[in-house]
N, C-alpha and C positions, 0 to 999 in steps of 0.2 A: 570220485563219483559215488554218490549215495542214491540208491533206487528205492522208492516206495512202491511196494506191490500191494494192491488192493485185491480182495477176494483170495487171500493167500492161504486160506485153510482147507481148500479143496480144489480139484480140477486144475485148470490151466494155471491159476495163481500159485498153487502149491508147486507145480512143475517149474514155474518161473523162479520161485525162491530157491529151490534145489539147484537150479542151473547157476544162478548168481553166486550162491554159496560156494559151489565147486570152482567157479572162476575167481574166487577171492574178492568179489565186489562187495562193498558195504551195502547191506540190504536191510530195510525196515519193512516188516510185514504187518498187515492189518486185516482184520476180518471179525466175524461175530462168533465163531465157534471157539469157545474157551478151551475145550479139551484139545482140539487140534492146535490151538495157539500154545498151550503148555508143551505139546510135543515139539513144536518149532523152537521154543525157548530151550528145551532140553538139548537141542542140536546146536545151540549157540546162536540162534537167530533172534534179533530184537523184534519182539512182537508187541504191538499195542492193540488191544481190543477196541474196536470202534465200529459204529454204524454211521457211515457218512451221511445217510439220509436224515438222521435225527441228531447228529453230533452238534455241539455248540461250536461257534466260530473259533474260540480259543483252542478247542480240542482238535479241530482240523488244522489250525496253525501249528499245533504241537506235532501232529503227524508229519507236516511238511518242513519242519525246522531242519535246515542243513541239507535238504533233499535237492538234488540236481535233476533227477529224472523220475517221472511217474509212469508206472505200468498199471493201467487201470483195467483190471480183469473182473472186478466185482460186477454182478448183474443178477437180476431175477430172471433166470433162464428156465422157463417152463411153458408147456402148451396150454396151461390152465391157471386161472387165478383172477383176482379182482383187478379191475382196470386201475384203480387208485394205487394199488401196491406196485404194479409195474411202473407206473409213472413216477412214484416217489423214489424208487430205487434206480431205475434205468435212466430217467431224465433228470429228476431233481437232484439226486446225489451226484450225478456226473457234472451237472452245471455248477454245483457248489464247489466240488473238488477242482474243476478246471479254473474257475475264477480265483479260488484261493491259491492255486499253483502259480498263476500269473502274478498275484500280489506278493507271493513269497519268493519270487525270482527263480522258479523252476525253469530250466532251459529246454527240456523236451518232455512231451506228454504223449504217451502211446495209449490209445484208446482201443479196446477190443470190442468190435461191433459184431455183426452177424450177417451171413447171406440169407438168413430166414426172411429178411425183408424183400427178397426177390420172389418168394414163392407165391404163385397165383393159380394153383391147381391146373397147370399146363406143363407139358414137357418143355424143358429149357436146356439147351446145350451151349457150352462155352459162354456163359452169361458174363457180360462186361460190367465193370463197376458203375457205369452210367445208367444201367437199367433200373427202373422203378415200376412196380405194377400199378394198375389203376386203383387197386384196393389192397391193403395189407391183410394178411390171413388171420392174425390174432393180435392180442394186446402186446405180446412180446415183440413181434416184428414191428408194429407201429411205434412203440416207445423207443426201440433201438434206432429206428430211423429218425425219430425226433431228437434223440441224444446226439446223433451225427450232425443234425442241423444246428444244435446248440454249440457243439464243438467248432463248427465252421464259422459261426457268428463270433465266438470269442476269439478264434484264431485271426479273424480279419482285423481286429482292433488291438492285437497283442503281439507286436513284432518281436519282442524279446523272448517269447516262448514259441517253440515250434511244435505243432500238433500233427500227429499222424494217426490214421485209423486203419485197422486191419479187420478183414472179414473172413475168419477161418471157418471152413466147412467141416462139420461132423468130427469134432475133436474126440480122440480116444487115446487111451494109454494109461499110465499110472495116475492114481487119484481121481479117475473119472467118476463124477458124481451124477452124470446125466445119461449117457448113451447106454453103457452096459447095465447099470442098475435098473433102468427101465425095462430092458429086455429080460433080465433075470426075474423081475417082478412079474412080468407078463407070463413067463414060463411057469412060475410057481402058481399063479392064479389059474392057469390053463392046464395044470398037471403035465407039463412037458410038451404040450401042443402049441405051436407058434403059427397062428393064422396070418398069412401075409397076402396082400393083393399081388397078383401075377406070380405068386410063389417066391417072392423075393427077387424077381428078375429086374427090378428097377435099377437103372444105371445111376450111380451117384459118386460124388467125391467125398473122401474122408481125409482127415489130416491128423497125423500123429502129433501128440502134444509137444514133443521135443522140436519138431519142425516149426510149430507156431512160435515157440520161444526163440528159435533161431531167427525167425522173421522179425520178432520184436527187437532183438539185438541189432539187426541190420537197420531197422527203422530208427533206432536210437543213435546209431553212429553215422548214418548216411549224411554226407555234406550236401548243402544246397537243396535240401528237401523243401518242396512247396508246402507251407504250413496249411493244415486242413485237408491234405490229400488222403485218399483212401485206396486200399489194396486188397484184392482177393488173395487168399492163401489156401492152398490145398496140397496134398501129396503129389498132385499131378499125374495120378494113376487111377482113372475112373474104374470102378469095379461094381459088381452087383452086390446087393445086400446079402443075398444067399451065400455067395462066395466068401464074403467076410465072416459071416456067422459060422459057416462050416469050418473055417480055419481057426476061429476063436473059441466057440462054445465047448468043444471037447475038453479044453483046459479047465472048465468049471466043474467037471465031474458030474454034469447034469445030462440025463437022457432027454433028447428033444426030437421033435418031429415037425418039420415045416409043411404046412398045409396051404395049398393055394385056394384062396377064397375070392369070390366075386367082389369087386370093389364096391358096387352099389349096396351090397349086403352089409359090408363092413362100415361104409359111410352112414348107412341108416342106423346101424347099431351105435355108432359114435354119436349121432345126433340125439338118440334116446338117452345115452349115458350122460351127455352134457346137460340135457334137460333135468335129469334126475339129480345131477351134481349141483345144479343151480338151486335145488331145494334143500339138499343135504349139506352143501358146503364142502363136501369131500371131493378130491381130485378124481376124475373118471379114470377108468383103466386105460382107455385111449380116447383121443379126440379126433375130430374131423381133420385137423391139421396133421396130427401124427400119422394118421392113416394115409392122408394125401401125400405126405412126404415119401411114404413107402410105395406109393402107386406110380408117381410121375418121375421121369428121368430128370436129373438136374446135375449139370457139371459147370464148373466155373473157368473162365479165362484168367490165367495167372500171368499173362505176358507182361502186364504192367509192373508187377512186383519183380519179375525177372529182369526187366530192362532198367528200372529205376533203382530198386533196392539191391539188385544182384542176387535175388532170392532163388535158390535151388534147394529142394528138400535134401537134408543131410542124412535122413533115414528113409530107406525105401519102404514101400508098403509091406513087402515080404519080411524085411527086418523088423518093422514096427509090430507086425503080428507076433513074431517070435518074442520080441521084448515084452509085449503085453502078456503073452502066455506066461513068461517067467515071473512077471510081477504078480499076476493072478495067483500062481502057485504059491508065491511067498506071502500072499495076503488072502488066504482061503477063507478066513472068517468073514471077510467083507463080501465075497462073491459066491461062496459055496452054497450048496443046497440046504 
């Protein structure tokens, strides 16, 4: 078996490559970061730099040559950006890769989606995979939902390739390029003061990266899987944001103070920042979506993944926090003050 991992230079994709390498599985990695790609090559990983959204057909065919399984982790994951960029990367690139995978005889295609498509500025507990809001919160959520629709359409007419989609919630751990870096950035901008709606008391699900990779492996090997099916993935241990931060941030060597701020005030500030960013083109410090996610409770129902995939987290939240602490200590230049 040869697995192609997209988005392999950071975050979940990098964790997926590390896992496959430890398992002795033949892996081909792709991404746009040449520096991270060189680091993967130095570890003996085959790395091909590519941007699937703009790559030529022959370049995509080269990526897929001899590949039996695709783990599609690449995405534009941000609460802010241009609609056309989100569509090109999250929808266009996914469609091109999925179609090419079918044409090149790939047997299984694992697509990483997101539970962000559930968010609608309301408390939601044990959200099932079938839920869709009346309106998506931002470009990211909308285009990831559109990408799922594309996958389902391709799956319906491609019986020789089995597609599965995972929606992991709040991924953290080694090589995190989203969750912790944004918190660190906010702390630096606010001189150690972290303003949070409800003081960080919102109930949420998080998922350690290794558990997501475990789910990807299960979705790859599960026999009789209905092509195009989708699964929520979490650590199965809902926690408050404040509890998570109090466990993790001391490892960064940064002094911090969590301040409870009225949600309407933060929401108003986010609206103003988004208006200013629309003129400057720079990402705002926080958005309405990012503040809303910190205000409203959201947990996911993972019973479907448990019953069909046999998914159970292999790393508990307590263990995950400790593993993340150790990784942060070993990579202080990436997260330190």
